N, C-alpha and C positions, 0 to 999 in steps of 0.2 A: 623756594618758589618753583623751581624746575621740577623738584621732587613731587610737589603737590600736583603740578600740571600733568606729569607723567602718570600719577596714580589715578587722576580723574579720567585720563584717556583710556587707561586699562579697564576702569570700571565701566566706561561707556561702551567699549568694545565687547566686554563680557555680556552686558545687557543686550546688545545688538545680536550677539550669537544666540543667546537664549530665546530672544523673540523670533529669530529666523527659524530656529529648530522647532518652534511651536506651530509654524505654518504647515498646513496639510500638504503632504507630498514631499516635504523637504528631506525627511529622513531617507525616503526611498531614493531620491535623486542624489543624495550625498553619499550613499553606500555604493561607491564605484565598484564595478566588477561583479555586482550581485544581480541575478536575473529575477524573473517573476517568482513570487513566493508560492511554493507548492501547497496544495490542499491536502494536509496529512490524513484526513479522514475519507478521502474520495477513492473509491475502488471501481475500476472499469471492468465490469463483468463482460465476458465474451468480447474482449477487446479486439480480437483478430477479425471480428465481423464489421468493424468500421472501415470506411474507405481507405484510411491510412493507418494500419495497425501500429500500435505504440505511439506513433507521432501525433495522432489526433488526441490521445489521452494526455500526452505531454503538453500539447498546445493548450489544453484545458487545465493544466497544472495538477493532474492526478498523481498521487503518491503511491498508487498500487494498481497493477494491471494483471489480467488473468488470461492465460492461453491454454487451450485444450490440445493435447498432443497424442499422436498415434505413432507407434513404432512399425514402420513399413520397410521391409528389406534393409534393415540397418539404419534407416533414416527417421528422424523425428519430424513428422509432418503436423501442421497446425490446422485444425478444422473442428467444427462442432459435431458433424456426422460423417460417417465413412464416405457417403456419396459426394461430399465436398472436398475430398482429398485431392491435392495438387502437388506433384513432386517439386514444384518451384517454391511452394509455401512451406519452407522449413522453419523450425524454431530458430536456427542459427541466422537465417536470412532476415526473418521478420523481427527478431528480438535481440539475440546475443550480439551479433555484429553491429547493429545500429547503436545499442547501448554502449558497447566498448568504444565506438567512435565518439559518441557524445561525451562520455566520461573523460576521454583523452582531451577533447576540445575544451571541456570545462575544468580542467586541472584537478580531476579526482572526484567529481560529483555529477549526478544526473542533472540537478538544478544548480546552476552556477551560483556559488556563494552559500549554498545550503548543504550541510553535511548529513542530514537525515537520509537514510538509504531509501531507494525505490524498492517496493516489494514486487517481486515477480512471482505470482502464484501460478504454478504449473499443474494443470489438472490432467492426470494420466487416464487415458481412455482404453488403452490396451493392457495386456497382462502386466501387473505392476512391477514385479521384480525385474524382469528383463528390460522393460522400458526405463525403469529408474537407472539401471546399470549403464545404459547408453547415455542417458541424460547426465549422469555423474561424469562420464568420460568427457562430454562436451563442456560441462561447466568447468572442469579442471583445465581445459584449454584457455579459459579466461579467468584463471584463479585470482589474478590481481583485481578483478572486477567485483567479486562476490564476497559477502560475509561468510566467514568460515567458522567451524567449530573443531577444535583440536583437543582431544581428551577432556571434553566438557567445557573448555574455555573458548568463549566467543570473541572473534575479532571482526569488528564491523567494517564492511566494505561499502562501495557505492550502491550495490544492488544486493538485496536479500532474496534468495530463491526459497520458496516454500512449496512443498510437494503435497498435492491433494489428489483426489480421484481414487483409482483402484488401490485398495488397502494393502495389497500384497507388497507394495513398495516399502512398507514399514520394516519388514524383517532385514533386508540388506542394509537399510539405513542404520538400524540399531547396531549392526555388527561393526560399523565403521568407527574407527578412532579419529579419523580426520574426514570431515564432510564439508562440501560447499553448498549444502542445502539443509533445510529444516522441514519438519513435518507439520501438516495441518491437522489438528485434532478435532474432536467432536465434543459436545457437551458432556458426554460420558467420560471424557478424559480429565475432567476437572476432579481434583483430589487424587489422581492416579500417581504412580511412582515416577513416571517419566518427567524429567525436569523441563523447565521452560527453555533450557538450552537445546532441547530436542524438539519440543512442541511449543513454540512461542505463540502460535495462533490457534484459536478455537473457532471453528466455523460450523454453522448448522442451519437447517432449513427452518425459516421463520414459521411457515404454515404447519409444520409438525409440532411446534411448541406453543404457538399462540393462535387464538381464533380471531383476534382483532385485526381488521384490515384498514383501519383509518377512518371509518364512518362513526361519528359520534366520539365521545370520550373513551379512552382506553379503560377497560374494567380495572378496578383497583387491584384485584388479585393478580392480574397479568402484569400491571405496572410493577408491583412489588416483586413478582417472579423475575422479570427482566432485570431490574436493578440488583437483585440478589445474585443472579448469575454473573452479571458483569463484575460486581464487587468480588465475587469468589475468584473469577479469572484474574483480576488485577492483583489480588493478594498473592497469587502464585506467579506473578510476573508475565502473564499471558495477555494477548490482545484478543478482541472478539469481533466476529463478523457474522451476519446472517444473510443467507441468500433467500430468494423467493419472497422478498418483501414487495409490496405494491410498487410498480414502476411506471404506471401511466400518469402523465401530467394531470394535476388536479389537487384539490384540498386533502383527499385521503392520503395520497403519497406524502404530501408535505406534513401531515399530522404524524404519520409513522416516522418519517425522518426526524421530526422534532422530538418525538419520544426517545428515539435511538440516541440522539445527541444528548438529551437530558440525562439519560441513563449512563452515559459514558462509553457507548459502543464505539470501537476504534475505527471501523471501516464501514462506510455506507455503500451498499452494493447498487450499481445502476448500469443500464445500457444507454442512458440519456446523459451524455457527458455535459452538454451545455446546461441542461436542467439542474444537475447537481452542483455544478460550479456556481450558477446563479443563486441557488438556495444557500449554499455555504457562505458565499460572500455576503448575502443579505443577512444571514443569521449572525455573522461576525459583527456587522455594523450595528 
């Protein structure tokens, strides 16, 4: 009798646990030590122009941020145009040091409890080779923070730096056997010899490749082209991002974002952090 009573109690307990787990929000509440879920496809274009560079994007759960840099008297300054350069706005002060502090506080990750790395896309605005060499020196100061590549073998860190902008950065990067950064390719790099361990990201200008800007249905040929390009990149182990997509709030932007998601594009580009966050959350629901 005692045995039967104990078995009934265990059955009742198991049913209660299963019912509780089905309650919305229970899983999130029960995963102690885990912070807000990052939006893996959200990319903050011109991130440094927000009131709180990096921090605003992280508050909106973005998994990728972009910073333009200039090499000025040995310092890497963050700005979109030379007229906006400010010696206080360094890459280290706005991005590298805050990220290092956050990763320490979160025990090894940018988003507490999530191991997917944050992508830091660095767009070089001055001469590429010299600027990259200084950037490489600064990244190595925080070597524990970044994804690295050693003789073609990738070791994932809390942050993955990807170098874009002036193409002269490519040559010194290709000579390195040990790197703390990766290269941002173009659509012309699909099918090229460089492996995904060097060029994990393919970025290109939407307007240079597609005429559709979200008004009416996307032309069938352009939809097929988009999906074919994304599939080709994914077969090579590369991610895809387009810049210069429509970014003003409205149905056209939502239509383009919807087609990008349906095609499997990995990063949606925006300056409207709240707008993309709301779109992705609604799409997931």
